[in-house]
C-alpha positions as CSV (number, residue, x, y, z in Angstrom):
1,X,-115.1,78.4,267.1
2,X,-118.4,79.9,265.8
3,X,-119.1,83.1,266.1
4,X,-122.6,84.4,267.2
5,X,-124.3,87.5,265.6
6,X,-125.7,89.9,268.7
7,X,-129.3,88.8,268.4
8,X,-128.4,85.0,268.4
9,X,-126.6,85.9,271.9
10,X,-129.9,88.1,273.3
11,X,-132.1,85.4,272.7
12,X,-130.0,82.8,274.3
13,X,-129.4,84.8,277.3
14,X,-132.8,86.2,277.4
15,X,-135.0,83.2,275.8
16,X,-138.9,84.2,275.0
17,X,-141.8,82.2,275.8
18,X,-139.9,79.0,277.1
19,X,-142.2,76.7,278.3
20,X,-144.6,74.3,277.9
21,X,-148.6,75.1,277.2
22,X,-151.1,72.7,279.4
23,X,-153.8,71.5,276.7
24,X,-152.1,72.4,273.8
25,X,-153.8,72.6,270.4
26,X,-151.1,71.1,269.2
27,X,-147.3,69.4,269.8
28,X,-144.6,69.1,267.5
29,X,-141.1,67.3,268.4
30,X,-138.4,67.4,266.5
31,X,-134.8,66.6,266.9
32,X,-131.6,66.3,264.8
33,X,-129.8,62.5,265.7
34,X,-126.3,64.2,264.3
35,X,-125.9,67.0,267.5
36,X,-128.6,66.2,270.0
37,X,-130.6,69.1,270.0
38,X,-134.1,67.7,270.8
39,X,-137.2,70.3,270.6
40,X,-140.9,70.1,271.4
41,X,-143.3,73.4,270.2
42,X,-146.6,74.0,272.0
43,X,-148.9,75.7,270.3
44,X,-153.0,77.1,271.0
45,X,-154.5,78.2,268.2
46,X,-157.2,80.7,268.4
47,X,-159.7,81.3,265.4
48,X,-157.2,80.3,263.6
49,X,-154.4,82.1,264.8
50,X,-151.4,81.2,266.8
51,X,-152.6,82.7,269.8
52,X,-150.0,81.2,272.2
53,X,-146.5,79.5,271.5
54,X,-144.0,78.0,273.7
55,X,-141.0,75.7,273.7
56,X,-139.2,73.3,275.5
57,X,-135.5,73.0,273.7
58,X,-132.4,70.5,275.1
59,X,-129.1,71.6,273.1
60,X,-126.9,74.6,272.2
61,X,-127.0,77.9,272.2
62,X,-128.3,78.3,268.8
63,X,-131.2,76.1,269.0
64,X,-132.4,78.0,271.9
65,X,-132.1,81.4,270.1
66,X,-133.8,79.5,266.9
67,X,-136.5,78.6,269.2
68,X,-136.7,81.7,270.6
69,X,-137.3,83.6,267.6
70,X,-139.3,81.7,266.3
71,X,-142.0,82.1,268.8
72,X,-141.8,85.8,268.0
73,X,-142.5,85.1,264.5
74,X,-145.1,82.7,264.8
75,X,-147.4,84.5,267.2
76,X,-150.1,86.0,266.1
77,X,-150.0,84.9,262.5
78,X,-152.8,82.5,261.0
79,X,-151.8,78.9,260.4
80,X,-151.7,79.7,256.8
81,X,-149.9,82.9,257.7
82,X,-146.8,81.0,259.9
83,X,-146.8,77.8,257.3
84,X,-146.2,80.3,254.4
85,X,-144.2,82.9,256.7
86,X,-141.8,80.7,258.8
87,X,-138.9,78.9,256.9
88,X,-135.4,77.9,257.9
89,X,-134.0,80.5,256.1
90,X,-136.6,83.0,257.6
91,X,-135.6,81.8,261.0
92,X,-132.0,82.1,260.7
93,X,-132.4,85.6,258.8
94,X,-134.5,86.9,262.0
95,X,-131.4,86.5,263.8
96,X,-128.8,87.8,261.8
97,X,-127.5,84.4,260.2
98,X,-125.9,82.2,261.9
99,X,-123.0,80.4,261.2
100,X,-122.9,77.9,259.3
101,X,-122.2,75.0,261.2
102,X,-125.7,75.9,263.4
103,X,-128.1,76.0,260.4
104,X,-129.3,72.9,260.9
105,X,-130.7,74.7,264.5
106,X,-132.9,77.1,262.5
107,X,-134.3,73.7,260.5
108,X,-135.5,72.6,263.9
109,X,-137.7,75.7,264.8
110,X,-139.5,75.8,261.7
111,X,-139.4,72.4,261.6
112,X,-141.2,71.7,264.9
113,X,-143.5,74.5,264.0
114,X,-144.3,72.7,261.4
115,X,-145.1,69.6,263.5
116,X,-147.0,71.2,266.0
117,X,-149.2,72.4,263.3
118,X,-149.5,69.4,261.5
119,X,-150.8,68.1,264.8
120,X,-153.1,70.7,265.2
121,X,-154.6,70.2,262.0
122,X,-154.7,66.2,262.7
123,X,-157.1,66.7,265.8
124,X,-159.1,69.3,264.6
125,X,-160.3,68.4,261.0
126,X,-162.5,71.0,261.0
127,X,-159.9,73.4,260.5
128,X,-157.6,71.6,258.2
129,X,-161.1,71.6,256.0
130,X,-161.3,75.5,256.7
131,X,-157.6,75.8,255.7
132,X,-158.4,74.4,252.3
133,X,-161.1,75.6,251.0
């Protein structure tokens, strides 16, 4: 049996930022065929910052917890800050760790955010150009 930290349990039982942003600036959808977890991350960007971020996750408790904590880590960061600091390892660390068999869940949360940011940059080429400067 997997043992979860108190932070994992807290985010699973009281998830933050669940839902979906209407007219999102970026959407990321990721999944893990091995376990069946699926995530949809939607973001709103204002002045280069993640002003809002929401998620819908179909998956285990760890997948829900990582979705929740990732949004708390990302909200308010610039695109560059989010890309640099929201990593698979940092998501797991923010939950005081995950059981080894559940580490793939933190991968999904970080990957989903990156997919949403990539979608945003494709939809807003001027933001991508400004980011490159």
